[in-house]
C-alpha positions, 0 to 999 in steps of 0.5 A: 500499499505504501508503494502504491501511495508513493506511485500515485503521489509522484504521478499526481505531481508529474501531471500538475505543472505547478507541483512539478516545478515545486518538486523540481525546485526542491530536488535540484534547486537551492533546497536540494543542494542544501540537503546534499550539502548537509549530508556531505557534512554529516559523512566521515572523511575517507581516503583512497590510497593507491600503491604508487602513493596517489591519494584521493580524498572523499567521503564515506558512505555504506559500511564504516571500515577500512579495506584493501584490494585491487582497484578496477573500473567499470564504464557501465551506466546502469546496473549496479545491483547486478555488478555489485553482486557479481562474484567475479568482482570478489576482492576488488575495489570497484570504480564506477565511471558513471558519475551519478550512482544510487539514484534508483536505490536497491531492489528488495529480496525476492526469490525465484527458483531458489535464487534472488530475483534481482541479484547475481548472488546472495550478497555484495561481492565487491570489497568496496565501491568507489564513485564520484557522486552519491545520490542520497535520494532515490526513486524507483518502482522496485526500490526498497532501500538505499544503496548506502543501507544495502552496503551497510547490511553487507558490511561493504565500505563506499567512498564518494566525492572522488574524481573517478575520471582522473582515477580511471585515466591513472589506471588506464595508463599504469594498469590495475593496481592495488589500493586501500580505503582508509576510514577509521584506521589504516590497513595493509595492501592486499593482492587478491590475485595471489589467492584462490578466490574461487574457493570463497565464492563457489557453492559448498555442496551440490544443488539442483535447479529446475526439472528440465529435459536436458541435464547441464552439470554446472561447475560453479567457480562464482556463477551469476544467477542469470546463467542458471536462469537462462538454462531453466528457461531453456528446458534444462535441469541444472546440476550446480556443483563446487569448483573442485568437485569430481563429476566423473560419476555424475550423469549429465548431457552437457558440461558448463564452466562458469565465470568467477574471480581471480587468477585462473591458474590457481583453479588446479582442481577444475583444470585437472577435471576438464583435462579428463573431460576433453578426452571425451565427447560430452558437449562443453561450454565455458563463460568468462573464467570458464573460458580461461579454465577450458583453454588451460585444460587444453594446453593453452596459456592465460595472462593478466591484462593491463587493466581488464575489460569491464563494461557493457559495450565490449565489441567482439567479432566472430573470427573470419566473418563480418559479424560483430556483437556488443558484449558485457564483460568483467575480467582481468585475465585473458587467453593467449590465442597464439598458444592454442594447440593444433586442434583448437581455433579462435572463435571470437576476438575483441575489436578494440585490442585484438585479445582473444574472446572465444575458442572452439575445438575443431572436431569435438562439441567444445567451445567457450567465450570470454564475454557474458552472453547472459549479460545482467546487466548489459546487452543480450546480443549473444544469448544465442550461445546458449541455444548453440550449446543446447543444439550440440547436446541435442545432436549428441542425444 
C-alpha cells in the first residue's frame, strides 16, 4: 500500500505543472543542494590510497571500515545491483565511471527458483565501491532501500566525492593496481590475485535447479544467477557443483564451466577435471573464467590484462566473418590465442585490442567465450550461444 501511495503521489505531481515545478525546485534547486551539502557534512572523511602513493580524498558512505584490494573500473551506466553482486568482483575495489550512482536505490529480496530474483548472487561481492557522486535520494518502482543501507547490511565500505575520471585515466595508463580505502584506521595492501578467490565464492554442496529435459552439470567457480536462469528457461535441469567437485560419476548431457574471480591458474582442481573431460565427447561450454579454464586444460596459456575489460559495450567479432556483437564483460585475465594447440581455433576476438574472446575445438563439441552472453546487466546480443550449446547436446542425444 505504501508503494502504491508513493506511485500515485509522484504521478499526481508530474501531471500538475505547478506541483512539478515545486518538486523540481526542491530536488534540483537551492533546497536540494542544501540537503545534499548537509548530508556530505554528516559523512566521515575517507581516503583512497593507491600502491603508487597517489591519494584521493572523499567521503564515506555504506559500511564504516577500512579495506584493501585491487582497484578496477567499470564504465557501465546502469546495473550496479547486478555488478556489485557479481562474484567475479571478489576482492576488488570497484570504480564506477558513471558519475551519478544510487539514484534508483536497491531492489528488495525476492526469490525465484531458489535464487534472488534481482541480484547475481546472495550478497554484495565487491570489497568496496568507489564513485564520484552518491545520490542520497532515490526513486524507483522496485526500490526498497538505499544503496548506502544495502552496503551497510553487507559490511561493504563506499567512498564518494572522488574524481573518478582522473582515477580511471591513472589506471588506464599504469594498469590495475592495489589500493586501500582508509576510513577509521589504516590497513595493509592486499593482492587478491595471489589467492584462489574461487574457493570463497563457489557453492559448498551440490544443488539442483529446475526440472527440464536436458541435464547440464554446472561447475560453479562463482556463477551469476542469470546463467542458471537462462538454462532453466531453456528446459534444462541444472546440477550445480563446487569448483573442485569430481563429477566423473555424475550423469549429465552437457558440461558448463562458469565465470568467477581471480587468477585462473590457481584453479588446479577444475583444470585437472576439465583435462579429463576433453578426452571425451560430452558437449562443453565455458563463460569468462570458464573460458580461461577450458583453454588451460587444453594446453593453452593465460595472462593478466593491463586493466581488464569491465563494461557493457565491449565489441567482439566472430573470427573469419563480418559479424560483430556488443557484449558485457568483467575480467582481468585473458587467453593467449597464439598458444592454442593444433586441434583448437579462435572463435571470437575483441575489436578494441585484438585479445581473444572465444575458442572452439575443431572436431569435438567444445567451445567457450570470454564475454557474458547472459549479461545482467548489459546487452543480450549473444544469448544465442546458450541455444548453440543446447543444439550440441541435442545432436549428441
